[in-house]
C-alpha angles and dihedrals in degrees: 000000000000116000092243092055090047091052091049091051093047091049091052091048090051091051091048090051090052091048091050090051091054091047091049093053091045091051090052089054092048090050089054092048091050089052089053092049091049091052092048090049092052089051091051091049092052091050092049093052089048091052092047089053091051092047090051091052092049091049091052090050092051091049090051091050091048090052092051092048091048096241 
């Protein structure tokens, strides 16, 4: 290969390497963000289960009161 062609190829490879480095750091940031979202989702799920339990208890109490009142 002619020296000019080799320089052009090397320059393109260097640019590709830089782009891959940027993509790698961006991917690491996205992975971190996904971990944060997963953690938030688990917290929301826990709260939802807790609320469902409380709603179930309230429902049972209302049914008990209805039974006592003869409704």
